[in-house]
LOGU-880988 format. One record per atom (N, C-alpha, C): atom name; residue number from 1; x, y, z. Coordinates in nm, 3 decimals. Example, Ala and Ser with C-alpha at 12.3 -4.5 7.8 and 13.67 -1.06 7.14 Angstrom:
BEGIN
<rec atomo="N" num="1" x="1.319" y="-0.569" z="0.780"/>
<rec atomo="CA" num="1" x="1.230" y="-0.450" z="0.780"/>
<rec atomo="C" num="1" x="1.320" y="-0.330" z="0.780"/>
<rec atomo="N" num="2" x="1.285" y="-0.225" z="0.708"/>
<rec atomo="CA" num="2" x="1.367" y="-0.106" z="0.714"/>
<rec atomo="C" num="2" x="1.290" y="0.003" z="0.787"/>
# end
This chain:
BEGIN
<rec atomo="N" num="1" x="14.112" y="8.623" z="11.789"/>
<rec atomo="CA" num="1" x="14.162" y="8.517" z="11.703"/>
<rec atomo="C" num="1" x="14.044" y="8.453" z="11.629"/>
<rec atomo="N" num="2" x="14.071" y="8.418" z="11.506"/>
<rec atomo="CA" num="2" x="13.966" y="8.357" z="11.426"/>
<rec atomo="C" num="2" x="13.971" y="8.204" z="11.437"/>
<rec atomo="N" num="3" x="13.896" y="8.138" z="11.352"/>
<rec atomo="CA" num="3" x="13.887" y="7.993" z="11.360"/>
<rec atomo="C" num="3" x="13.995" y="7.917" z="11.286"/>
<rec atomo="N" num="4" x="14.109" y="7.985" z="11.261"/>
<rec atomo="CA" num="4" x="14.216" y="7.919" z="11.186"/>
<rec atomo="C" num="4" x="14.346" y="7.905" z="11.266"/>
<rec atomo="N" num="5" x="14.338" y="7.917" z="11.397"/>
<rec atomo="CA" num="5" x="14.459" y="7.907" z="11.479"/>
<rec atomo="C" num="5" x="14.523" y="7.769" z="11.463"/>
<rec atomo="N" num="6" x="14.649" y="7.767" z="11.420"/>
<rec atomo="CA" num="6" x="14.721" y="7.640" z="11.406"/>
<rec atomo="C" num="6" x="14.869" y="7.666" z="11.427"/>
<rec atomo="N" num="7" x="14.931" y="7.584" z="11.508"/>
<rec atomo="CA" num="7" x="15.075" y="7.592" z="11.532"/>
<rec atomo="C" num="7" x="15.134" y="7.452" z="11.518"/>
<rec atomo="N" num="8" x="15.262" y="7.448" z="11.484"/>
<rec atomo="CA" num="8" x="15.332" y="7.321" z="11.466"/>
<rec atomo="C" num="8" x="15.437" y="7.310" z="11.576"/>
<rec atomo="N" num="9" x="15.448" y="7.192" z="11.642"/>
<rec atomo="CA" num="9" x="15.552" y="7.175" z="11.743"/>
<rec atomo="C" num="9" x="15.692" y="7.188" z="11.684"/>
<rec atomo="N" num="10" x="15.788" y="7.208" z="11.769"/>
<rec atomo="CA" num="10" x="15.927" y="7.220" z="11.724"/>
<rec atomo="C" num="10" x="15.969" y="7.099" z="11.641"/>
<rec atomo="N" num="11" x="16.063" y="7.120" z="11.552"/>
<rec atomo="CA" num="11" x="16.103" y="7.019" z="11.455"/>
<rec atomo="C" num="11" x="16.148" y="6.889" z="11.518"/>
<rec atomo="N" num="12" x="16.213" y="6.896" z="11.634"/>
<rec atomo="CA" num="12" x="16.268" y="6.773" z="11.691"/>
<rec atomo="C" num="12" x="16.159" y="6.676" z="11.736"/>
<rec atomo="N" num="13" x="16.039" y="6.727" z="11.769"/>
<rec atomo="CA" num="13" x="15.929" y="6.635" z="11.802"/>
<rec atomo="C" num="13" x="15.889" y="6.554" z="11.680"/>
<rec atomo="N" num="14" x="15.902" y="6.615" z="11.560"/>
<rec atomo="CA" num="14" x="15.867" y="6.545" z="11.435"/>
<rec atomo="C" num="14" x="15.970" y="6.439" z="11.400"/>
<rec atomo="N" num="15" x="16.084" y="6.441" z="11.466"/>
<rec atomo="CA" num="15" x="16.186" y="6.338" z="11.446"/>
<rec atomo="C" num="15" x="16.174" y="6.232" z="11.556"/>
<rec atomo="N" num="16" x="16.175" y="6.276" z="11.679"/>
<rec atomo="CA" num="16" x="16.181" y="6.184" z="11.794"/>
<rec atomo="C" num="16" x="16.058" y="6.094" z="11.803"/>
<rec atomo="N" num="17" x="15.940" y="6.151" z="11.799"/>
<rec atomo="CA" num="17" x="15.818" y="6.071" z="11.824"/>
<rec atomo="C" num="17" x="15.787" y="5.974" z="11.711"/>
<rec atomo="N" num="18" x="15.782" y="6.017" z="11.583"/>
<rec atomo="CA" num="18" x="15.760" y="5.916" z="11.479"/>
<rec atomo="C" num="18" x="15.868" y="5.808" z="11.473"/>
<rec atomo="N" num="19" x="15.995" y="5.847" z="11.499"/>
<rec atomo="CA" num="19" x="16.102" y="5.748" z="11.502"/>
<rec atomo="C" num="19" x="16.080" y="5.648" z="11.615"/>
<rec atomo="N" num="20" x="16.042" y="5.696" z="11.731"/>
<rec atomo="CA" num="20" x="16.014" y="5.607" z="11.844"/>
<rec atomo="C" num="20" x="15.897" y="5.514" z="11.816"/>
<rec atomo="N" num="21" x="15.793" y="5.568" z="11.753"/>
<rec atomo="CA" num="21" x="15.678" y="5.484" z="11.717"/>
<rec atomo="C" num="21" x="15.719" y="5.379" z="11.614"/>
<rec atomo="N" num="22" x="15.803" y="5.418" z="11.519"/>
<rec atomo="CA" num="22" x="15.850" y="5.325" z="11.417"/>
<rec atomo="C" num="22" x="15.935" y="5.214" z="11.479"/>
<rec atomo="N" num="23" x="16.026" y="5.250" z="11.568"/>
<rec atomo="CA" num="23" x="16.109" y="5.150" z="11.636"/>
<rec atomo="C" num="23" x="16.019" y="5.054" z="11.716"/>
<rec atomo="N" num="24" x="15.923" y="5.109" z="11.786"/>
<rec atomo="CA" num="24" x="15.830" y="5.029" z="11.865"/>
<rec atomo="C" num="24" x="15.756" y="4.929" z="11.775"/>
<rec atomo="N" num="25" x="15.703" y="4.979" z="11.663"/>
<rec atomo="CA" num="25" x="15.631" y="4.893" z="11.569"/>
<rec atomo="C" num="25" x="15.724" y="4.787" z="11.508"/>
<rec atomo="N" num="26" x="15.841" y="4.828" z="11.465"/>
<rec atomo="CA" num="26" x="15.934" y="4.734" z="11.401"/>
<rec atomo="C" num="26" x="15.983" y="4.627" z="11.500"/>
<rec atomo="N" num="27" x="15.992" y="4.661" z="11.626"/>
<rec atomo="CA" num="27" x="16.031" y="4.562" z="11.726"/>
<rec atomo="C" num="27" x="15.929" y="4.449" z="11.732"/>
<rec atomo="N" num="28" x="15.804" y="4.482" z="11.707"/>
<rec atomo="CA" num="28" x="15.700" y="4.379" z="11.704"/>
<rec atomo="C" num="28" x="15.695" y="4.310" z="11.568"/>
<rec atomo="N" num="29" x="15.695" y="4.387" z="11.461"/>
<rec atomo="CA" num="29" x="15.670" y="4.334" z="11.328"/>
<rec atomo="C" num="29" x="15.790" y="4.262" z="11.268"/>
<rec atomo="N" num="30" x="15.910" y="4.319" z="11.284"/>
<rec atomo="CA" num="30" x="16.028" y="4.259" z="11.222"/>
<rec atomo="C" num="30" x="16.154" y="4.290" z="11.305"/>
<rec atomo="N" num="31" x="16.168" y="4.226" z="11.420"/>
<rec atomo="CA" num="31" x="16.284" y="4.256" z="11.504"/>
<rec atomo="C" num="31" x="16.417" y="4.220" z="11.436"/>
<rec atomo="N" num="32" x="16.415" y="4.124" z="11.344"/>
<rec atomo="CA" num="32" x="16.539" y="4.087" z="11.276"/>
<rec atomo="C" num="32" x="16.592" y="4.203" z="11.192"/>
<rec atomo="N" num="33" x="16.502" y="4.280" z="11.133"/>
<rec atomo="CA" num="33" x="16.544" y="4.399" z="11.058"/>
<rec atomo="C" num="33" x="16.619" y="4.494" z="11.149"/>
<rec atomo="N" num="34" x="16.564" y="4.517" z="11.268"/>
<rec atomo="CA" num="34" x="16.631" y="4.608" z="11.362"/>
<rec atomo="C" num="34" x="16.766" y="4.554" z="11.406"/>
<rec atomo="N" num="35" x="16.771" y="4.425" z="11.427"/>
<rec atomo="CA" num="35" x="16.894" y="4.362" z="11.475"/>
<rec atomo="C" num="35" x="17.005" y="4.371" z="11.371"/>
<rec atomo="N" num="36" x="16.971" y="4.359" z="11.244"/>
<rec atomo="CA" num="36" x="17.072" y="4.353" z="11.139"/>
<rec atomo="C" num="36" x="17.093" y="4.485" z="11.065"/>
<rec atomo="N" num="37" x="17.015" y="4.587" z="11.096"/>
<rec atomo="CA" num="37" x="17.028" y="4.714" z="11.025"/>
<rec atomo="C" num="37" x="17.157" y="4.786" z="11.062"/>
<rec atomo="N" num="38" x="17.241" y="4.817" z="10.962"/>
<rec atomo="CA" num="38" x="17.365" y="4.890" z="10.991"/>
<rec atomo="C" num="38" x="17.339" y="5.036" z="11.031"/>
<rec atomo="N" num="39" x="17.219" y="5.087" z="11.002"/>
<rec atomo="CA" num="39" x="17.186" y="5.226" z="11.036"/>
<rec atomo="C" num="39" x="17.142" y="5.241" z="11.182"/>
<rec atomo="N" num="40" x="17.110" y="5.130" z="11.247"/>
<rec atomo="CA" num="40" x="17.060" y="5.134" z="11.385"/>
<rec atomo="C" num="40" x="17.143" y="5.042" z="11.474"/>
<rec atomo="N" num="41" x="17.274" y="5.065" z="11.485"/>
<rec atomo="CA" num="41" x="17.359" y="4.968" z="11.554"/>
<rec atomo="C" num="41" x="17.325" y="4.944" z="11.701"/>
<rec atomo="N" num="42" x="17.291" y="5.048" z="11.774"/>
<rec atomo="CA" num="42" x="17.264" y="5.030" z="11.917"/>
<rec atomo="C" num="42" x="17.115" y="5.015" z="11.944"/>
<rec atomo="N" num="43" x="17.037" y="5.112" z="11.901"/>
<rec atomo="CA" num="43" x="16.894" y="5.108" z="11.931"/>
<rec atomo="C" num="43" x="16.825" y="4.991" z="11.863"/>
<rec atomo="N" num="44" x="16.870" y="4.955" z="11.742"/>
<rec atomo="CA" num="44" x="16.811" y="4.842" z="11.672"/>
<rec atomo="C" num="44" x="16.834" y="4.711" z="11.744"/>
<rec atomo="N" num="45" x="16.957" y="4.690" z="11.785"/>
<rec atomo="CA" num="45" x="16.990" y="4.566" z="11.858"/>
<rec atomo="C" num="45" x="16.919" y="4.561" z="11.993"/>
<rec atomo="N" num="46" x="16.911" y="4.676" z="12.058"/>
<rec atomo="CA" num="46" x="16.843" y="4.682" z="12.188"/>
<rec atomo="C" num="46" x="16.694" y="4.653" z="12.173"/>
<rec atomo="N" num="47" x="16.630" y="4.716" z="12.075"/>
<rec atomo="CA" num="47" x="16.487" y="4.694" z="12.053"/>
<rec atomo="C" num="47" x="16.460" y="4.550" z="12.012"/>
<rec atomo="N" num="48" x="16.547" y="4.493" z="11.929"/>
<rec atomo="CA" num="48" x="16.530" y="4.353" z="11.888"/>
<rec atomo="C" num="48" x="16.546" y="4.259" z="12.008"/>
<rec atomo="N" num="49" x="16.642" y="4.289" z="12.095"/>
<rec atomo="CA" num="49" x="16.661" y="4.206" z="12.213"/>
<rec atomo="C" num="49" x="16.538" y="4.211" z="12.303"/>
<rec atomo="N" num="50" x="16.484" y="4.330" z="12.323"/>
<rec atomo="CA" num="50" x="16.363" y="4.345" z="12.404"/>
<rec atomo="C" num="50" x="16.248" y="4.266" z="12.341"/>
<rec atomo="N" num="51" x="16.234" y="4.276" z="12.208"/>
<rec atomo="CA" num="51" x="16.125" y="4.205" z="12.139"/>
<rec atomo="C" num="51" x="16.139" y="4.054" z="12.152"/>
<rec atomo="N" num="52" x="16.261" y="4.004" z="12.146"/>
<rec atomo="CA" num="52" x="16.283" y="3.860" z="12.156"/>
<rec atomo="C" num="52" x="16.272" y="3.811" z="12.300"/>
<rec atomo="N" num="53" x="16.314" y="3.892" z="12.393"/>
<rec atomo="CA" num="53" x="16.313" y="3.853" z="12.534"/>
<rec atomo="C" num="53" x="16.177" y="3.874" z="12.599"/>
<rec atomo="N" num="54" x="16.112" y="3.983" z="12.564"/>
<rec atomo="CA" num="54" x="15.983" y="4.019" z="12.623"/>
<rec atomo="C" num="54" x="15.880" y="4.050" z="12.514"/>
<rec atomo="N" num="55" x="15.840" y="3.951" z="12.436"/>
<rec atomo="CA" num="55" x="15.749" y="3.979" z="12.324"/>
<rec atomo="C" num="55" x="15.615" y="4.039" z="12.367"/>
<rec atomo="N" num="56" x="15.563" y="3.999" z="12.480"/>
<rec atomo="CA" num="56" x="15.435" y="4.054" z="12.525"/>
<rec atomo="C" num="56" x="15.448" y="4.201" z="12.563"/>
<rec atomo="N" num="57" x="15.564" y="4.240" z="12.612"/>
<rec atomo="CA" num="57" x="15.588" y="4.380" z="12.645"/>
<rec atomo="C" num="57" x="15.581" y="4.466" z="12.519"/>
<rec atomo="N" num="58" x="15.639" y="4.417" z="12.410"/>
<rec atomo="CA" num="58" x="15.639" y="4.491" z="12.284"/>
<rec atomo="C" num="58" x="15.498" y="4.502" z="12.228"/>
<rec atomo="N" num="59" x="15.422" y="4.395" z="12.236"/>
<rec atomo="CA" num="59" x="15.282" y="4.400" z="12.192"/>
<rec atomo="C" num="59" x="15.205" y="4.501" z="12.277"/>
<rec atomo="N" num="60" x="15.223" y="4.493" z="12.407"/>
<rec atomo="CA" num="60" x="15.155" y="4.585" z="12.499"/>
<rec atomo="C" num="60" x="15.195" y="4.730" z="12.469"/>
<rec atomo="N" num="61" x="15.324" y="4.755" z="12.447"/>
<rec atomo="CA" num="61" x="15.371" y="4.891" z="12.418"/>
<rec atomo="C" num="61" x="15.308" y="4.946" z="12.291"/>
<rec atomo="N" num="62" x="15.293" y="4.862" z="12.189"/>
<rec atomo="CA" num="62" x="15.231" y="4.906" z="12.065"/>
<rec atomo="C" num="62" x="15.083" y="4.935" z="12.084"/>
<rec atomo="N" num="63" x="15.015" y="4.850" z="12.158"/>
<rec atomo="CA" num="63" x="14.872" y="4.872" z="12.184"/>
<rec atomo="C" num="63" x="14.852" y="5.001" z="12.263"/>
<rec atomo="N" num="64" x="14.932" y="5.022" z="12.364"/>
<rec atomo="CA" num="64" x="14.922" y="5.144" z="12.445"/>
<rec atomo="C" num="64" x="14.951" y="5.268" z="12.359"/>
<rec atomo="N" num="65" x="15.051" y="5.261" z="12.271"/>
<rec atomo="CA" num="65" x="15.083" y="5.374" z="12.185"/>
<rec atomo="C" num="65" x="14.966" y="5.409" z="12.094"/>
<rec atomo="N" num="66" x="14.902" y="5.308" z="12.038"/>
<rec atomo="CA" num="66" x="14.786" y="5.333" z="11.951"/>
<rec atomo="C" num="66" x="14.672" y="5.395" z="12.032"/>
<rec atomo="N" num="67" x="14.642" y="5.337" z="12.147"/>
<rec atomo="CA" num="67" x="14.533" y="5.389" z="12.229"/>
<rec atomo="C" num="67" x="14.560" y="5.534" z="12.270"/>
<rec atomo="N" num="68" x="14.682" y="5.563" z="12.313"/>
<rec atomo="CA" num="68" x="14.715" y="5.700" z="12.355"/>
<rec atomo="C" num="68" x="14.704" y="5.799" z="12.240"/>
<rec atomo="N" num="69" x="14.760" y="5.765" z="12.125"/>
<rec atomo="CA" num="69" x="14.758" y="5.858" z="12.013"/>
<rec atomo="C" num="69" x="14.617" y="5.879" z="11.957"/>
<rec atomo="N" num="70" x="14.538" y="5.774" z="11.953"/>
<rec atomo="CA" num="70" x="14.398" y="5.789" z="11.909"/>
<rec atomo="C" num="70" x="14.322" y="5.873" z="12.011"/>
<rec atomo="N" num="71" x="14.343" y="5.846" z="12.140"/>
<rec atomo="CA" num="71" x="14.276" y="5.924" z="12.245"/>
<rec atomo="C" num="71" x="14.315" y="6.070" z="12.243"/>
<rec atomo="N" num="72" x="14.444" y="6.098" z="12.226"/>
<rec atomo="CA" num="72" x="14.489" y="6.237" z="12.218"/>
<rec atomo="C" num="72" x="14.429" y="6.308" z="12.097"/>
<rec atomo="N" num="73" x="14.423" y="6.237" z="11.985"/>
<rec atomo="CA" num="73" x="14.365" y="6.296" z="11.863"/>
<rec atomo="C" num="73" x="14.216" y="6.326" z="11.883"/>
<rec atomo="N" num="74" x="14.145" y="6.234" z="11.945"/>
<rec atomo="CA" num="74" x="14.002" y="6.256" z="11.971"/>
<rec atomo="C" num="74" x="13.983" y="6.376" z="12.065"/>
<rec atomo="N" num="75" x="14.067" y="6.387" z="12.165"/>
<rec atomo="CA" num="75" x="14.059" y="6.500" z="12.257"/>
<rec atomo="C" num="75" x="14.092" y="6.631" z="12.185"/>
<rec atomo="N" num="76" x="14.190" y="6.628" z="12.096"/>
<rec atomo="CA" num="76" x="14.224" y="6.746" z="12.017"/>
<rec atomo="C" num="76" x="14.105" y="6.789" z="11.931"/>
<rec atomo="N" num="77" x="14.036" y="6.692" z="11.875"/>
<rec atomo="CA" num="77" x="13.919" y="6.723" z="11.793"/>
<rec atomo="C" num="77" x="13.811" y="6.791" z="11.877"/>
<rec atomo="N" num="78" x="13.792" y="6.741" z="11.999"/>
<rec atomo="CA" num="78" x="13.694" y="6.801" z="12.088"/>
<rec atomo="C" num="78" x="13.736" y="6.943" z="12.127"/>
<rec atomo="N" num="79" x="13.863" y="6.960" z="12.164"/>
<rec atomo="CA" num="79" x="13.910" y="7.093" z="12.205"/>
<rec atomo="C" num="79" x="13.896" y="7.195" z="12.092"/>
<rec atomo="N" num="80" x="13.927" y="7.153" z="11.969"/>
<rec atomo="CA" num="80" x="13.917" y="7.246" z="11.857"/>
<rec atomo="C" num="80" x="13.772" y="7.286" z="11.833"/>
<rec atomo="N" num="81" x="13.680" y="7.193" z="11.854"/>
<rec atomo="CA" num="81" x="13.539" y="7.226" z="11.840"/>
<rec atomo="C" num="81" x="13.495" y="7.322" z="11.948"/>
<rec atomo="N" num="82" x="13.538" y="7.297" z="12.072"/>
<rec atomo="CA" num="82" x="13.504" y="7.385" z="12.184"/>
<rec atomo="C" num="82" x="13.560" y="7.526" z="12.165"/>
<rec atomo="N" num="83" x="13.677" y="7.533" z="12.096"/>
<rec atomo="CA" num="83" x="13.742" y="7.663" z="12.075"/>
<rec atomo="C" num="83" x="13.685" y="7.736" z="11.953"/>
<rec atomo="N" num="84" x="13.595" y="7.671" z="11.881"/>
<rec atomo="CA" num="84" x="13.532" y="7.735" z="11.766"/>
<rec atomo="C" num="84" x="13.618" y="7.740" z="11.641"/>
<rec atomo="N" num="85" x="13.713" y="7.649" z="11.630"/>
<rec atomo="CA" num="85" x="13.798" y="7.647" z="11.511"/>
<rec atomo="C" num="85" x="13.723" y="7.583" z="11.395"/>
<rec atomo="N" num="86" x="13.757" y="7.625" z="11.273"/>
<rec atomo="CA" num="86" x="13.685" y="7.573" z="11.156"/>
<rec atomo="C" num="86" x="13.725" y="7.427" z="11.125"/>
<rec atomo="N" num="87" x="13.652" y="7.364" z="11.035"/>
<rec atomo="CA" num="87" x="13.671" y="7.221" z="11.007"/>
<rec atomo="C" num="87" x="13.811" y="7.188" z="10.956"/>
<rec atomo="N" num="88" x="13.865" y="7.270" z="10.866"/>
<rec atomo="CA" num="88" x="14.000" y="7.242" z="10.814"/>
<rec atomo="C" num="88" x="14.104" y="7.248" z="10.925"/>
<rec atomo="N" num="89" x="14.091" y="7.347" z="11.010"/>
<rec atomo="CA" num="89" x="14.185" y="7.361" z="11.122"/>
<rec atomo="C" num="89" x="14.170" y="7.247" z="11.220"/>
<rec atomo="N" num="90" x="14.047" y="7.205" z="11.244"/>
<rec atomo="CA" num="90" x="14.023" y="7.091" z="11.334"/>
<rec atomo="C" num="90" x="14.092" y="6.966" z="11.280"/>
<rec atomo="N" num="91" x="14.083" y="6.944" z="11.149"/>
<rec atomo="CA" num="91" x="14.146" y="6.827" z="11.088"/>
<rec atomo="C" num="91" x="14.298" y="6.833" z="11.102"/>
<rec atomo="N" num="92" x="14.355" y="6.951" z="11.084"/>
<rec atomo="CA" num="92" x="14.501" y="6.967" z="11.099"/>
<rec atomo="C" num="92" x="14.545" y="6.933" z="11.241"/>
<rec atomo="N" num="93" x="14.476" y="6.991" z="11.340"/>
<rec atomo="CA" num="93" x="14.512" y="6.964" z="11.479"/>
<rec atomo="C" num="93" x="14.495" y="6.816" z="11.513"/>
<rec atomo="N" num="94" x="14.388" y="6.755" z="11.464"/>
<rec atomo="CA" num="94" x="14.361" y="6.615" z="11.494"/>
<rec atomo="C" num="94" x="14.469" y="6.525" z="11.434"/>
<rec atomo="N" num="95" x="14.503" y="6.547" z="11.308"/>
<rec atomo="CA" num="95" x="14.606" y="6.466" z="11.244"/>
<rec atomo="C" num="95" x="14.742" y="6.487" z="11.309"/>
<rec atomo="N" num="96" x="14.776" y="6.613" z="11.332"/>
<rec atomo="CA" num="96" x="14.905" y="6.643" z="11.395"/>
<rec atomo="C" num="96" x="14.915" y="6.579" z="11.533"/>
<rec atomo="N" num="97" x="14.808" y="6.586" z="11.609"/>
<rec atomo="CA" num="97" x="14.809" y="6.529" z="11.744"/>
<rec atomo="C" num="97" x="14.813" y="6.377" z="11.739"/>
<rec atomo="N" num="98" x="14.749" y="6.317" z="11.640"/>
<rec atomo="CA" num="98" x="14.758" y="6.171" z="11.623"/>
<rec atomo="C" num="98" x="14.902" y="6.129" z="11.598"/>
<rec atomo="N" num="99" x="14.975" y="6.205" z="11.517"/>
<rec atomo="CA" num="99" x="15.113" y="6.169" z="11.483"/>
<rec atomo="C" num="99" x="15.209" y="6.204" z="11.596"/>
<rec atomo="N" num="100" x="15.200" y="6.324" z="11.649"/>
<rec atomo="CA" num="100" x="15.299" y="6.374" z="11.744"/>
<rec atomo="C" num="100" x="15.258" y="6.355" z="11.890"/>
<rec atomo="N" num="101" x="15.130" y="6.362" z="11.918"/>
<rec atomo="CA" num="101" x="15.084" y="6.339" z="12.054"/>
<rec atomo="C" num="101" x="15.092" y="6.462" z="12.142"/>
<rec atomo="N" num="102" x="15.152" y="6.444" z="12.260"/>
<rec atomo="CA" num="102" x="15.144" y="6.546" z="12.364"/>
<rec atomo="C" num="102" x="15.202" y="6.683" z="12.329"/>
<rec atomo="N" num="103" x="15.309" y="6.696" z="12.249"/>
<rec atomo="CA" num="103" x="15.356" y="6.832" z="12.219"/>
<rec atomo="C" num="103" x="15.250" y="6.914" z="12.145"/>
<rec atomo="N" num="104" x="15.179" y="6.852" z="12.055"/>
<rec atomo="CA" num="104" x="15.072" y="6.919" z="11.983"/>
<rec atomo="C" num="104" x="14.955" y="6.949" z="12.076"/>
<rec atomo="N" num="105" x="14.917" y="6.849" z="12.154"/>
<rec atomo="CA" num="105" x="14.804" y="6.865" z="12.245"/>
<rec atomo="C" num="105" x="14.832" y="6.972" z="12.350"/>
<rec atomo="N" num="106" x="14.954" y="6.982" z="12.395"/>
<rec atomo="CA" num="106" x="14.990" y="7.083" z="12.494"/>
<rec atomo="C" num="106" x="14.969" y="7.224" z="12.437"/>
<rec atomo="N" num="107" x="15.012" y="7.246" z="12.314"/>
<rec atomo="CA" num="107" x="14.992" y="7.378" z="12.252"/>
<rec atomo="C" num="107" x="14.844" y="7.408" z="12.233"/>
<rec atomo="N" num="108" x="14.769" y="7.307" z="12.195"/>
<rec atomo="CA" num="108" x="14.625" y="7.327" z="12.175"/>
<rec atomo="C" num="108" x="14.554" y="7.356" z="12.307"/>
<rec atomo="N" num="109" x="14.592" y="7.287" z="12.413"/>
<rec atomo="CA" num="109" x="14.531" y="7.311" z="12.544"/>
<rec atomo="C" num="109" x="14.561" y="7.453" z="12.593"/>
<rec atomo="N" num="110" x="14.683" y="7.501" z="12.569"/>
<rec atomo="CA" num="110" x="14.717" y="7.637" z="12.609"/>
<rec atomo="C" num="110" x="14.632" y="7.738" z="12.533"/>
<rec atomo="N" num="111" x="14.612" y="7.716" z="12.404"/>
<rec atomo="CA" num="111" x="14.526" y="7.804" z="12.325"/>
<rec atomo="C" num="111" x="14.383" y="7.797" z="12.376"/>
<rec atomo="N" num="112" x="14.336" y="7.678" z="12.405"/>
<rec atomo="CA" num="112" x="14.199" y="7.659" z="12.451"/>
<rec atomo="C" num="112" x="14.176" y="7.732" z="12.584"/>
<rec atomo="N" num="113" x="14.275" y="7.728" z="12.674"/>
<rec atomo="CA" num="113" x="14.262" y="7.798" z="12.802"/>
<rec atomo="C" num="113" x="14.254" y="7.949" z="12.782"/>
<rec atomo="N" num="114" x="14.340" y="8.004" z="12.695"/>
<rec atomo="CA" num="114" x="14.335" y="8.148" z="12.671"/>
<rec atomo="C" num="114" x="14.206" y="8.188" z="12.602"/>
<rec atomo="N" num="115" x="14.154" y="8.101" z="12.518"/>
<rec atomo="CA" num="115" x="14.027" y="8.128" z="12.450"/>
<rec atomo="C" num="115" x="13.912" y="8.130" z="12.551"/>
<rec atomo="N" num="116" x="13.915" y="8.038" z="12.647"/>
<rec atomo="CA" num="116" x="13.810" y="8.033" z="12.749"/>
<rec atomo="C" num="116" x="13.816" y="8.154" z="12.841"/>
<rec atomo="N" num="117" x="13.934" y="8.203" z="12.874"/>
<rec atomo="CA" num="117" x="13.949" y="8.320" z="12.961"/>
<rec atomo="C" num="117" x="13.893" y="8.445" z="12.894"/>
<rec atomo="N" num="118" x="13.906" y="8.453" z="12.762"/>
<rec atomo="CA" num="118" x="13.855" y="8.569" z="12.689"/>
<rec atomo="C" num="118" x="13.705" y="8.566" z="12.674"/>
<rec atomo="N" num="119" x="13.646" y="8.447" z="12.685"/>
<rec atomo="CA" num="119" x="13.500" y="8.436" z="12.668"/>
<rec atomo="C" num="119" x="13.424" y="8.477" z="12.791"/>
# end
């Protein structure tokens, strides 16, 4: 394999994880939007209730999400370097892992393990 190995997680991860991050952020930033949105009748009201009842929990959840996604992206950048992938591919993996998190990182770790076994 050359230095351009790149795979994309299944489509549903691109829906579930960014949507969850958005709900988490909106619960902190504008819970009233979630509460009154006709497009989010159950999850919006639930997230708004959590934000109003436990505001520190929502702040904590957002901080943890940022820390985890930044950490996963940094680890992906390291793994791609260790695997000898080129700069463009490293950027793709890093950005994808920052957005999606563990599904991307899991695929990259599997590739990294097979690359190490061949070396």
